[in-house]
C-alpha positions in Angstrom: 39.9 -19.8 41.5 37.6 -21.0 38.8 34.4 -19.0 38.3 31.8 -17.9 35.8 32.7 -14.2 35.6 33.6 -13.1 32.1 37.0 -11.6 31.4 36.8 -7.8 31.0 37.5 -6.5 27.6 40.9 -4.8 27.0 41.2 -1.1 27.7 40.1 1.0 24.7 38.1 -1.8 23.0 34.5 -1.2 21.9 32.0 -3.1 24.0 30.3 -6.1 22.3 27.2 -5.2 20.4 24.1 -7.1 21.6 21.7 -7.6 18.7 18.1 -6.9 19.6 15.7 -9.9 19.4 12.9 -9.8 16.9 13.0 -12.8 14.6 11.5 -15.1 17.2 8.7 -12.6 17.8 8.2 -12.4 14.0 8.0 -16.2 13.7 5.6 -16.5 16.6 3.3 -13.8 15.0 3.4 -15.6 11.6 1.6 -18.6 13.1 -1.7 -16.8 13.8 -1.2 -14.8 10.7 -1.4 -18.0 8.7 -4.0 -19.8 10.9 -6.6 -17.0 10.9 -7.0 -17.0 7.1 -7.2 -20.8 7.1 -10.0 -20.7 9.7 -11.7 -18.0 7.7 -11.4 -20.2 4.6 -13.2 -22.9 6.5 -15.8 -20.5 7.9 -16.6 -19.2 4.4 -17.2 -22.7 3.1 -19.3 -23.7 6.1 -21.4 -20.5 6.0 -22.1 -20.8 2.3 -22.3 -24.6 1.5 -22.3 -26.2 5.0 -19.1 -28.1 4.3 -15.4 -27.4 4.7 -13.8 -26.5 1.3 -11.8 -29.2 -0.3 -8.8 -27.1 -0.9 -8.4 -25.7 2.5 -5.4 -27.8 3.3 -3.5 -26.7 0.2 -4.5 -23.1 0.9 -3.0 -23.3 4.4 0.1 -25.1 3.2 0.7 -22.6 0.4 0.2 -19.5 2.6 2.4 -21.1 5.3 5.2 -21.8 2.8 5.1 -18.3 1.5 5.3 -16.9 5.0 8.2 -19.2 5.9 10.1 -18.2 2.7 9.7 -14.5 3.6 10.7 -15.1 7.2 13.9 -17.0 6.2 14.9 -14.2 3.9 14.4 -11.6 6.6 16.2 -13.8 9.2 19.2 -14.2 6.9 19.7 -10.7 5.5 17.6 -8.3 7.8 18.0 -9.7 11.3 17.3 -6.3 12.9 14.1 -5.5 10.9 10.8 -4.6 12.5 9.2 -7.9 13.6 5.6 -6.6 12.9 5.7 -5.7 9.2 5.9 -9.2 7.8 3.2 -10.8 9.9 0.8 -8.0 9.2 1.4 -8.2 5.5 0.9 -12.0 5.6 -2.4 -11.6 7.6 -3.8 -8.9 5.2 -2.8 -11.0 2.2 -4.4 -14.1 3.7 -7.6 -12.2 4.6 -7.8 -10.9 1.1 -7.5 -14.4 -0.3 -10.4 -15.5 2.0 -12.6 -12.7 0.9 -12.0 -13.3 -2.8 -12.6 -17.0 -2.4 -15.8 -16.3 -0.6 -17.0 -14.1 -3.5 -15.9 -16.9 -5.9 -18.5 -19.1 -4.3 -21.1 -16.7 -5.7 -19.6 -16.6 -9.2 -18.5 -20.1 -10.2 -17.7 -19.0 -13.7 -15.3 -16.3 -12.5 -12.8 -17.7 -10.0 -10.2 -15.1 -9.0 -8.7 -16.7 -5.8 -6.4 -19.2 -7.6 -4.9 -16.4 -9.7 -4.6 -14.1 -6.7 -2.7 -16.8 -4.9 -0.3 -17.1 -7.8 0.2 -13.3 -7.8 0.8 -13.5 -4.1 3.5 -16.1 -4.6 5.2 -13.9 -7.1 5.0 -11.0 -4.7 6.5 -12.9 -1.9 9.3 -14.2 -4.2 10.1 -10.6 -5.2 10.0 -9.6 -1.6 12.7 -12.2 -0.8 14.7 -11.1 -3.8 14.6 -7.4 -2.6 15.5 -8.4 1.0 18.4 -10.7 -0.1 19.8 -8.5 -2.9 19.5 -5.1 -1.5 22.3 -4.8 1.1 22.1 -1.0 1.6 19.1 1.1 0.8 21.3 4.1 0.0 22.4 2.4 -3.2 18.9 3.2 -4.6 19.6 6.9 -4.5 22.0 6.5 -7.4 19.1 5.3 -9.6 16.7 8.2 -8.8 16.6 9.6 -12.4 16.4 6.2 -13.9 13.5 5.5 -11.7 11.8 8.7 -12.9 12.3 7.8 -16.5 10.9 4.2 -16.0 7.9 5.5 -14.0 6.9 8.0 -16.8 7.3 5.2 -19.4 5.1 2.9 -17.4 2.4 5.5 -17.2 2.5 6.5 -20.8 2.3 3.0 -22.3 -1.4 2.2 -21.3 -2.6 5.3 -23.3 -2.1 3.2 -26.4 -4.3 0.3 -25.1 -8.1 0.2 -25.0 -9.9 1.6 -22.0 -11.3 -0.7 -19.4 -14.3 0.6 -17.3 -13.6 4.1 -18.6 -9.9 4.2 -17.7 -6.7 3.6 -19.8 -4.6 2.1 -17.0 -4.3 -1.5 -18.2 -1.9 -3.3 -20.5 -3.5 -6.5 -22.0 -1.4 -9.0 -24.0 -3.4 -12.1 -24.8 -4.9 -13.4 -21.5 -2.3 -11.5 -19.4 -3.1 -8.0 -18.0 -1.3 -5.8 -15.5 -1.5 -2.2 -14.3 1.9 -0.4 -14.8 0.8 2.5 -12.6 1.1 0.3 -9.5 4.8 -0.1 -10.1 5.2 3.6 -11.1 4.2 4.8 -7.7 7.1 3.0 -6.1 9.5 4.4 -8.7 8.3 7.9 -8.3 8.5 7.7 -4.5 12.2 6.6 -5.0 12.8 9.5 -7.4 11.2 12.1 -5.1 13.1 10.8 -2.1 16.4 10.8 -4.0 16.0 14.2 -5.6 14.8 16.0 -2.4 17.5 14.3 -0.3 20.2 15.5 -2.7 18.9 19.1 -2.8 17.7 19.5 0.8 20.2 22.3 1.5 19.3 24.2 -1.7 15.6 23.8 -0.8 16.2 25.5 2.5 17.4 28.6 0.6 14.4 30.6 -0.4 14.2 33.0 -3.3 10.9 34.7 -3.9 7.7 34.6 -1.8 4.2 33.7 -2.7 1.5 34.7 -0.3 4.0 34.8 2.5 5.3 31.3 1.6 9.0 31.3 1.0 9.7 29.4 -2.2 13.0 27.6 -3.2 14.7 28.8 -6.4 13.2 27.7 -9.6 16.5 25.9 -10.6 16.1 23.5 -7.7 12.3 23.2 -7.5 11.7 23.2 -11.3 12.8 19.7 -12.2 10.8 17.9 -9.6 7.7 20.0 -10.2 8.0 19.2 -13.9 8.2 15.5 -13.3 5.2 15.6 -10.9 3.1 17.7 -13.4 3.9 15.3 -16.3 2.9 12.3 -14.2 -0.4 13.9 -13.1 -1.1 15.0 -16.7 -0.6 11.5 -18.1 -2.8 10.0 -15.4 -5.6 12.6 -16.1 -5.4 11.6 -19.8 -5.8 8.0 -18.7 -8.7 8.9 -16.4 -6.9 7.3 -13.5 -7.6 10.2 -11.2 -7.2 8.1 -8.0 -3.5 7.5 -8.7 -3.0 11.1 -9.8 -4.4 12.2 -6.5 -2.1 9.8 -4.7 1.0 11.2 -6.6 0.0 14.7 -5.8 -0.2 14.2 -2.0 2.9 12.0 -2.1 4.8 14.9 -3.7 3.4 17.5 -1.2 4.1 15.2 1.8 7.7 14.6 0.8 8.3 18.2 0.0 7.0 19.1 3.5 9.3 16.5 5.1 12.3 17.7 3.2 11.8 21.4 3.8 10.0 21.4 7.2 7.7 24.2 6.0 4.1 23.7 6.9 3.0 26.1 4.2 3.3 23.3 1.7 0.5 21.4 3.3 -1.8 24.4 3.0 -0.8 25.0 -0.6 -1.3 21.3 -1.4 -4.7 21.1 0.1 -5.8 24.3 -1.8 -4.5 23.1 -5.1 -6.0 19.6 -4.6 -9.4 21.2 -3.9 -9.2 23.5 -6.9 -8.1 20.6 -9.2 -10.8 18.2 -7.8 -13.6 20.8 -8.4 -12.3 21.5 -12.0 -11.9 17.9 -13.0 -15.2 17.0 -11.3 -17.1 19.4 -13.5 -15.2 19.1 -16.8 -14.4 15.3 -17.0 -17.6 13.3 -17.6 -16.3 10.1 -16.1 -15.4 11.9 -12.9 -18.5 14.0 -12.9 -20.6 10.9 -12.9 -18.8 9.5 -9.9 -19.3 12.8 -8.0 -23.0 12.8 -8.8 -23.2 9.2 -7.5 -21.4 10.3 -4.3 -23.8 13.2 -3.8 -26.9 11.2 -4.5 -26.1 7.5 -3.9 -29.8 6.5 -3.9 -30.9 8.5 -6.9 -31.1 5.3 -9.1 -33.4 3.7 -6.5 -35.7 6.8 -6.5 -35.7 6.6 -10.3 -36.9 3.0 -10.2 -33.6 1.7 -11.7 -32.5 -0.2 -8.6 -29.5 0.5 -6.3 -26.1 1.4 -7.8 -22.7 0.2 -6.7 -22.3 2.8 -3.9 -25.8 2.2 -2.6 -25.2 -1.6 -2.5 -22.0 -0.9 -0.7 -23.8 1.2 1.9 -26.4 -1.5 2.3 -23.7 -4.1 2.9 -22.1 -2.0 5.7 -25.5 -1.4 7.3 -26.3 -5.1 7.2 -23.0 -6.0 8.9 -23.7 -4.2 12.1 -21.3 -4.6 14.9 -20.3 -8.2 14.5 -21.2 -9.0 10.9 -23.3 -11.6 9.3 -20.6 -14.2 9.2 -18.3 -15.3 6.4 -20.3 -16.7 3.5 -23.6 -15.2 4.7 -23.6 -11.8 3.1 -24.9 -10.4 -0.1 -22.1 -8.0 -1.2 -21.9 -9.8 -4.5 -24.9 -7.7 -5.6 -22.4 -4.8 -6.0 -21.5 -6.3 -9.3 -18.2 -6.6 -11.3 -16.2 -4.5 -8.8 -17.1 -6.5 -5.7 -13.7 -8.3 -5.7 -11.7 -5.3 -6.4 -12.8 -1.7 -5.7 -15.5 -2.8 -3.2 -13.8 -5.7 -1.4 -14.0 -3.7 1.8 -17.8 -3.8 1.6 -17.6 -7.6 1.9 -15.4 -7.3 5.0 -17.8 -4.7 6.5 -20.8 -6.9 5.9 -19.5 -10.3 7.0 -17.0 -9.3 9.6 -18.9 -6.3 10.9 -17.7 -3.1 12.4 -15.4 -5.0 14.7 -13.6 -6.9 11.9 -13.5 -3.8 9.7 -11.9 -1.8 12.6 -9.3 -4.5 13.1 -8.3 -4.3 9.4 -8.1 -0.5 9.5 -5.9 -0.8 12.6 -3.6 -3.2 10.8 -3.1 -0.7 8.0 -2.5 2.1 10.5 0.0 0.0 12.4 2.0 -0.7 9.2 2.0 3.0 8.4 3.1 3.9 11.9 6.0 1.5 11.9 7.0 2.9 8.5 7.0 6.5 9.8 8.9 5.3 12.9 11.5 3.7 10.7 12.0 6.9 8.8 12.5 8.9 11.9 15.0 6.5 13.2 17.2 6.5 10.1 20.3 8.7 10.0 20.3 9.5 6.3 17.9 11.9 4.6 17.2 9.6 1.6 16.2 6.7 3.9 13.9 9.1 5.9 12.2 10.4 2.8 11.9 6.9 1.2 10.4 5.4 4.3 7.9 8.3 4.7 7.0 8.1 1.0 6.3 4.4 1.0 4.3 4.6 4.2 2.4 7.6 2.7 1.5 5.5 -0.4 -0.1 2.8 1.8 -1.8 5.4 4.0 -3.3 7.5 1.2 -4.4 4.4 -0.8 -6.2 2.9 2.2 -7.9 6.2 3.1 -9.0 6.9 -0.4 -10.5 3.5 -0.9 -12.1 3.2 2.5 -13.6 6.7 2.2 -14.9 5.9 -1.3 -16.8 2.7 -0.5 -18.3 4.2 2.7 -19.5 7.4 1.0 -17.1 9.7 2.7 -15.4 10.9 -0.6 -16.1 10.1 -4.3 -15.0 6.8 -5.7 -11.6 6.8 -7.4 -11.2 3.3 -8.8 -8.2 2.3 -6.7 -8.0 -1.0 -4.8 -7.3 -1.8 -1.1 -3.7 -3.0 -0.6 -3.4 -6.8 -0.2 -7.2 -7.3 0.2 -8.5 -6.6 -3.3 -8.2 -8.7 -6.4 -5.3 -7.4 -8.6 -2.0 -9.0 -9.4 -0.1 -5.8 -10.0 -1.3 -4.3 -6.8 -0.4 -7.3 -4.5 3.1 -7.6 -6.1 3.7 -3.9 -5.7 2.6 -4.0 -2.0 5.0 -6.8 -1.3 7.8 -4.8 -2.8 6.9 -1.9 -0.6 6.9 -4.1 2.5 10.3 -5.5 1.5 11.8 -2.0 1.2 10.3 -1.0 4.5 11.9 -4.1 6.1 15.2 -3.3 4.6 14.9 0.3 5.8 13.9 -0.8 9.3 16.9 -3.2 9.5 19.2 -0.2 8.9 17.3 1.9 11.4 17.3 -0.7 14.2 20.8 -2.0 13.6 22.9 -1.1 16.7 25.8 1.2 16.2 29.1 0.0 17.8 30.4 2.3 20.5 33.5 4.3 19.8 36.7 3.1 21.5 37.6 4.8 24.7 40.4 7.3 24.5 
């Protein structure tokens, strides 16, 4: 009799694998991720000039095309990837373009939004290249030492170029400039993950003890400590202490994940505190930032007007709960760093505490999905790489948000995706591409073994 019942699989055959859905959800989330920045673009123009900006259509089409390109790459090569990572990245990048465009309205002679859109396009292109070309993330473990050498080279080169705003972290050739340290942090995360994954069993063997903390043998721990120390030393010479702090906590976090020993967290916090105090007293550039943090209104009391941190605090206070509205704030008074280091102050003033909280939650969600991806992976290298990349985003977001709100001293870093900076936005798109590739491996269903 004819029916609709499917024929049972032959005895001993593995059952068919049902791929989990996710690409439809991703595409549906990309629609508001593109529309919200377009609406913000319109709101900024209406709030500032009373008219809809002339380039809003091109802005929306460009951002939508980039989102579609990234989605097609993921749909083709990473069908099982986490569906939230790409929409959140597109939304954060779009909000950053809106905030930079809004500040461009205050500085007609210094327009940064068009250049940032070009850098964003380059970042999405590299995102697609990574997703399409990297079939298996475990291949990257073979290039751990090459990544280490490239990272050290990228950090050393800026020493031979002139300092910019007190730090030697830029390479300028003609009208083109980029920050090599942004790319170095991804390469060092890859090296730390590869080395610790390869020596995880040796790290479990403890030799001597220091303050009741069992230490691995020097032969195993020595090379990675040497690379970390060299990278931090170079960054201190460049006065890029924000990135050196990031590298330090990245190293300690991955060492803790690889060994499972909580003592490394305590040692890391102790060493970080000692190093911060020493550098804060001995390095004039850092000492000035510490004094500004301790006394943000000292320049006002001296009759010199508010400094950058004071203006940032005023912007957050003016924003209140719901904000002044896009285009209606005064965060441009912060000065030359309003579009980079202090871009979060514009968000806090014009979007209010509610909008700022939403942005922080988006960053937290990306970090959470990254950690979840690492825990779901079945190989140590993938686990450490996912945790390392997520830790970079988490530490960078915390350090910047804490600096502009007066929680900790300023470090000179930029908020991922939001702030002006071509090197930063390109690097962040590469990080998201690697997390998507890792999540595809973590979420890919494993075929059941044949029945005996």
